[in-house]
C-alpha positions as CSV (number, residue, x, y, z in Angstrom):
1,X,17.6,-18.7,14.1
2,X,16.5,-15.2,14.8
3,X,14.1,-13.7,12.3
4,X,11.8,-10.6,11.8
5,X,8.1,-11.4,11.6
6,X,5.2,-9.0,11.0
7,X,2.0,-9.9,13.0
8,X,0.0,-7.0,11.6
9,X,0.1,-3.0,10.8
10,X,2.8,-1.5,13.0
11,X,3.7,-4.9,14.7
12,X,7.3,-6.2,14.1
13,X,9.0,-8.7,16.3
14,X,12.3,-10.4,16.1
15,X,11.8,-14.1,17.4
16,X,13.4,-17.5,17.3
17,X,12.1,-19.7,14.8
18,X,13.2,-23.0,13.1
19,X,16.1,-23.0,10.9
20,X,15.7,-23.4,7.2
21,X,16.6,-26.4,5.3
22,X,17.2,-27.8,1.9
23,X,14.0,-28.8,0.4
24,X,15.1,-29.3,-3.1
25,X,18.5,-30.3,-4.9
26,X,18.4,-26.8,-6.4
27,X,18.5,-24.8,-3.0
28,X,21.0,-23.5,-1.3
29,X,21.1,-22.1,2.6
30,X,22.8,-18.7,3.1
31,X,24.0,-17.1,6.3
32,X,23.2,-13.7,6.0
33,X,25.7,-11.1,6.6
34,X,23.7,-7.7,5.4
35,X,20.1,-7.4,4.8
36,X,17.8,-4.4,5.0
37,X,14.5,-2.7,5.5
38,X,12.8,-1.7,2.1
39,X,10.3,1.1,1.5
40,X,8.1,-1.5,0.4
41,X,8.1,-3.2,3.5
42,X,6.3,-0.2,4.9
43,X,3.0,-0.8,2.8
44,X,2.3,-4.0,4.8
45,X,3.6,-2.0,7.9
46,X,0.6,0.4,7.3
47,X,-2.0,-2.0,6.4
48,X,-1.4,-5.8,7.3
49,X,-4.3,-7.4,9.0
50,X,-3.7,-8.7,12.4
51,X,-2.7,-12.5,12.4
52,X,-2.0,-15.0,14.8
53,X,1.2,-16.3,13.3
54,X,3.6,-13.8,11.9
55,X,4.7,-13.5,8.3
56,X,8.9,-13.3,7.7
57,X,9.8,-10.0,6.2
58,X,12.8,-9.0,3.8
59,X,13.6,-9.5,0.6
60,X,17.1,-7.9,0.3
61,X,20.3,-9.8,1.3
62,X,23.9,-11.0,1.0
63,X,25.7,-13.6,2.8
64,X,27.7,-16.6,3.1
65,X,26.5,-20.0,1.5
66,X,26.3,-22.4,4.1
67,X,24.9,-25.5,2.3
68,X,24.1,-26.3,-1.4
69,X,21.8,-28.8,-2.8
70,X,22.9,-31.7,-4.8
71,X,22.1,-30.0,-8.3
72,X,23.5,-26.5,-7.4
73,X,26.8,-25.9,-9.6
74,X,27.5,-22.0,-9.7
75,X,27.9,-21.5,-6.0
76,X,29.3,-23.8,-3.1
77,X,29.5,-23.5,0.8
78,X,32.1,-20.4,1.8
79,X,31.0,-18.4,-1.2
80,X,30.0,-14.5,-0.7
81,X,26.9,-14.1,-2.8
82,X,24.1,-11.7,-3.4
83,X,20.7,-12.6,-4.2
84,X,18.1,-10.8,-6.5
85,X,14.9,-10.0,-4.4
86,X,13.2,-12.4,-6.8
87,X,14.4,-15.9,-7.3
88,X,14.2,-17.5,-10.7
89,X,15.7,-20.4,-12.6
90,X,17.4,-17.9,-15.3
91,X,16.8,-20.4,-18.1
92,X,13.2,-19.9,-18.8
93,X,11.8,-18.0,-21.9
94,X,11.0,-15.0,-19.6
95,X,14.4,-15.2,-17.8
96,X,16.2,-15.4,-21.2
97,X,14.3,-12.3,-22.5
98,X,15.5,-10.2,-19.3
99,X,12.2,-10.4,-17.4
100,X,13.3,-12.7,-14.5
101,X,10.4,-11.6,-12.0
102,X,8.2,-13.3,-14.6
103,X,10.1,-16.5,-14.3
104,X,7.7,-19.5,-14.8
105,X,9.4,-21.5,-11.9
106,X,10.2,-18.2,-9.6
107,X,8.8,-16.0,-6.9
108,X,9.8,-13.4,-4.4
109,X,11.6,-13.5,-1.3
110,X,10.2,-12.5,2.0
111,X,12.5,-14.0,4.7
112,X,15.7,-12.0,4.5
113,X,15.8,-10.2,7.5
114,X,16.9,-13.2,9.5
115,X,20.0,-15.2,10.3
116,X,19.5,-17.7,7.7
117,X,17.6,-18.0,4.4
118,X,16.7,-20.8,2.0
119,X,17.3,-19.8,-1.6
120,X,15.4,-21.9,-4.0
121,X,16.8,-22.1,-7.7
122,X,20.2,-21.0,-6.3
123,X,22.0,-21.3,-9.4
124,X,19.6,-18.6,-11.0
125,X,19.4,-16.5,-8.1
126,X,22.7,-16.2,-6.5
127,X,25.6,-14.1,-7.8
128,X,29.0,-15.0,-6.5
129,X,31.2,-12.1,-5.4
130,X,34.9,-11.8,-5.0
131,X,36.2,-13.6,-1.6
132,X,38.3,-10.8,-0.8
133,X,35.8,-8.0,-1.3
134,X,36.5,-4.8,1.0
135,X,34.0,-4.8,3.8
136,X,33.3,-1.3,3.2
137,X,31.6,-2.2,-0.1
138,X,29.0,-4.7,1.4
139,X,26.6,-1.8,1.5
140,X,26.8,-0.9,-2.4
141,X,27.0,-4.7,-3.0
142,X,23.7,-5.1,-1.3
143,X,22.1,-2.4,-3.1
144,X,22.3,-4.8,-6.5
145,X,19.5,-6.9,-4.5
146,X,17.0,-4.5,-5.2
147,X,17.2,-0.9,-5.0
148,X,20.0,0.0,-7.2
149,X,18.8,-2.5,-9.8
150,X,15.2,-1.1,-9.5
151,X,16.5,2.4,-10.0
152,X,18.3,1.4,-13.1
153,X,15.3,-0.5,-14.3
154,X,13.1,2.5,-14.1
155,X,15.9,4.5,-16.2
156,X,16.2,1.7,-18.8
157,X,12.5,1.1,-19.3
158,X,12.2,4.9,-19.9
159,X,15.1,4.6,-22.4
160,X,17.1,7.5,-20.9
161,X,20.0,8.4,-23.2
162,X,22.3,11.1,-23.9
163,X,20.6,14.6,-23.7
164,X,17.3,13.6,-22.2
165,X,15.7,15.7,-19.7
166,X,14.4,13.3,-16.9
167,X,12.2,13.8,-13.8
168,X,12.4,11.6,-10.9
169,X,9.4,11.4,-8.6
170,X,10.4,10.4,-5.1
171,X,13.3,10.7,-3.0
172,X,13.7,7.4,-1.3
173,X,16.5,4.8,-1.9
174,X,15.0,3.8,-5.1
175,X,14.4,7.1,-6.5
176,X,17.8,8.4,-5.6
177,X,19.3,5.5,-7.3
178,X,16.9,6.0,-10.3
179,X,18.8,9.6,-10.4
180,X,22.3,7.9,-10.3
181,X,21.3,5.7,-13.2
182,X,19.8,8.3,-15.3
183,X,23.1,10.1,-15.0
184,X,25.0,6.9,-16.1
185,X,22.8,6.6,-18.9
186,X,23.7,10.3,-20.1
187,X,20.8,12.4,-19.1
188,X,21.8,16.0,-19.6
189,X,19.1,17.3,-17.1
190,X,17.8,15.4,-14.1
191,X,15.1,16.8,-11.9
192,X,14.6,15.3,-8.5
193,X,10.8,16.0,-7.0
194,X,11.3,15.6,-3.2
195,X,11.1,17.5,-0.2
196,X,13.4,16.0,2.3
197,X,16.6,17.9,2.3
198,X,19.2,15.4,3.4
199,X,17.9,13.1,1.1
200,X,17.7,15.5,-2.1
201,X,21.4,16.8,-1.2
202,X,22.3,13.0,-1.7
203,X,20.3,13.2,-5.1
204,X,22.4,16.1,-6.1
205,X,25.5,14.2,-5.3
206,X,24.1,11.4,-7.5
207,X,23.5,13.6,-10.3
208,X,20.4,15.7,-10.0
209,X,20.6,18.9,-11.6
210,X,17.5,20.5,-10.1
211,X,15.4,19.9,-7.1
212,X,11.7,20.6,-6.8
213,X,9.9,20.2,-3.2
214,X,6.5,21.3,-4.2
215,X,3.8,18.6,-5.4
216,X,0.6,18.4,-7.1
217,X,-0.6,21.1,-9.4
218,X,2.2,23.4,-8.0
219,X,5.0,21.0,-8.6
220,X,3.5,20.0,-12.2
221,X,3.5,23.9,-13.0
222,X,7.0,24.5,-12.0
223,X,8.6,21.4,-13.8
224,X,6.6,22.3,-16.9
225,X,7.9,25.8,-16.9
226,X,11.2,24.7,-16.2
227,X,11.5,22.3,-19.0
228,X,9.6,24.4,-21.5
229,X,6.7,22.0,-21.8
230,X,7.7,18.6,-19.6
231,X,10.1,16.2,-19.1
232,X,11.1,13.5,-22.0
233,X,11.4,10.8,-19.2
234,X,9.5,10.5,-16.0
235,X,10.6,7.8,-13.5
236,X,7.9,7.3,-10.7
237,X,9.6,5.7,-7.6
238,X,6.7,6.1,-5.0
239,X,3.8,3.9,-6.1
240,X,0.8,6.1,-4.7
241,X,-1.8,7.4,-7.0
242,X,-0.8,11.4,-6.4
243,X,2.6,10.4,-7.5
244,X,1.2,8.9,-11.0
245,X,-1.1,11.9,-11.3
246,X,2.1,14.1,-11.2
247,X,4.2,11.8,-13.7
248,X,1.2,12.4,-16.1
249,X,1.4,16.0,-15.3
250,X,5.0,16.8,-15.9
251,X,5.7,14.3,-18.8
252,X,6.2,16.0,-22.5
253,X,4.1,15.0,-25.3
254,X,5.9,11.7,-27.0
255,X,7.6,11.1,-23.7
256,X,7.7,8.2,-21.2
257,X,6.5,7.4,-17.8
258,X,8.3,4.5,-16.1
259,X,6.7,3.2,-12.9
260,X,9.0,1.4,-10.3
261,X,7.1,2.3,-7.1
262,X,5.1,-0.8,-6.0
263,X,1.5,0.6,-6.7
264,X,-1.0,1.0,-4.1
265,X,-3.8,1.6,-6.6
266,X,-5.7,-0.4,-9.4
267,X,-7.3,2.5,-11.4
268,X,-5.5,5.5,-13.0
269,X,-6.4,7.7,-16.0
270,X,-4.8,6.4,-19.3
271,X,-7.3,7.8,-21.8
272,X,-7.3,10.5,-24.5
273,X,-6.7,13.7,-22.1
274,X,-4.1,11.8,-19.7
275,X,-1.7,9.6,-22.1
276,X,-3.3,8.8,-25.4
277,X,-3.8,12.3,-26.7
278,X,-0.1,13.0,-26.2
279,X,1.3,9.9,-27.5
280,X,2.6,9.1,-23.9
281,X,4.2,5.6,-23.3
282,X,3.8,3.9,-19.9
283,X,5.8,1.0,-18.6
284,X,7.9,-0.2,-16.1
285,X,7.1,-2.8,-13.2
286,X,9.2,-5.0,-10.9
287,X,12.8,-4.9,-11.7
288,X,14.2,-7.9,-13.0
289,X,17.3,-7.0,-11.0
290,X,19.1,-10.2,-11.9
291,X,19.4,-9.0,-15.4
292,X,21.3,-5.9,-14.2
293,X,23.6,-7.2,-11.4
294,X,26.5,-8.3,-13.9
295,X,26.4,-5.0,-15.6
296,X,26.2,-2.9,-12.4
297,X,28.8,-4.8,-10.2
298,X,32.0,-3.7,-11.7
299,X,31.2,-0.2,-11.1
300,X,30.8,-0.9,-7.3
301,X,33.9,-3.0,-7.4
302,X,36.2,-0.5,-8.8
303,X,34.7,2.7,-6.9
304,X,33.2,4.5,-9.9
305,X,29.6,4.6,-8.0
306,X,28.7,4.4,-4.3
307,X,25.1,3.3,-4.1
308,X,25.4,2.5,-0.5
309,X,25.1,5.8,0.3
310,X,21.5,5.3,0.7
311,X,21.9,3.7,4.0
312,X,22.0,6.2,6.7
313,X,21.4,4.0,9.8
314,X,23.0,0.7,10.6
315,X,21.3,-1.6,13.1
316,X,21.4,-5.2,14.7
317,X,18.8,-7.7,13.9
318,X,17.1,-7.0,17.2
319,X,16.6,-3.4,16.5
320,X,14.8,-3.8,13.3
321,X,11.6,-3.0,15.1
322,X,12.9,0.4,15.7
323,X,14.3,0.6,12.1
324,X,10.9,0.1,10.7
325,X,9.4,2.8,12.7
326,X,12.3,5.2,12.1
327,X,11.8,4.7,8.4
328,X,8.0,5.2,8.8
329,X,8.9,8.4,10.2
330,X,10.9,9.5,7.8
331,X,14.1,9.8,10.4
332,X,15.9,7.1,8.1
333,X,16.1,6.9,4.4
334,X,17.0,3.0,4.5
335,X,18.3,0.9,7.6
336,X,21.1,-1.5,7.0
337,X,20.9,-4.5,9.2
338,X,24.3,-5.9,10.1
339,X,24.8,-9.5,11.6
């Protein structure tokens, strides 16, 4: 099969490698129909050390089941399925508590930008989709694998509710879908902090009431003035330390900072002057998107929401290296891979 491999920072190649095979009775093999490049894929694209053997890439996909292990009961060959970006049994104590990314038997995909993928724990990971789904819905259905569920997780962790003022830091796909999710959960005012107009325009379409392009101390001052002291809930969808500092600066006393951007730092202030003294709650983490797929799927199927708008370029598998470069250069918000 053809697959995407990363050999080091900036070195992405599409090569022919061996097809995956069933290794356990709980596995399935899926032929990928749609995949994509994620903003988090750009972290290793920036800093992965050079290596002799490439690492397969990609964690978001939907496709058709080709083979199912003997113990798989919920899907069968021919089914159209979407997978969460983590695999899980969906039965352990953490899965039952809605924290599937902490499954005791689970892990994370890194092989989805390929023609075929092996899915461990298929019953707990794959969600069967309607057989006759309109092809136009496939991009939106793909967002259930990660970015829509992650944006929704940001809003849920912050306990966004009716009447809230919410600030979203980051105008990438996750930030934009955090805007959409905050609107769905009833936020009255949604401030999107981003500086790429094509993206923030989509953010307004998703429900942002205000857009702030300024960063750092200037951006913090504008938001605090705009809100009379800060936002009730801050959704941080970037993962870099300046975004965290911005979140601390704009959150209102007694408010919540919810982080879903994969952190590229280990240390940040949590002491009296930053969080403790103002009774700020800090939470978030890798989104257990499997916990949200069943709730978010109906809105896509009935046309209530269109999260697939975050895809602004469609590429073939062979064009994936160019898609990485375009996303890294901010020429593309999120690239869809069509097989």
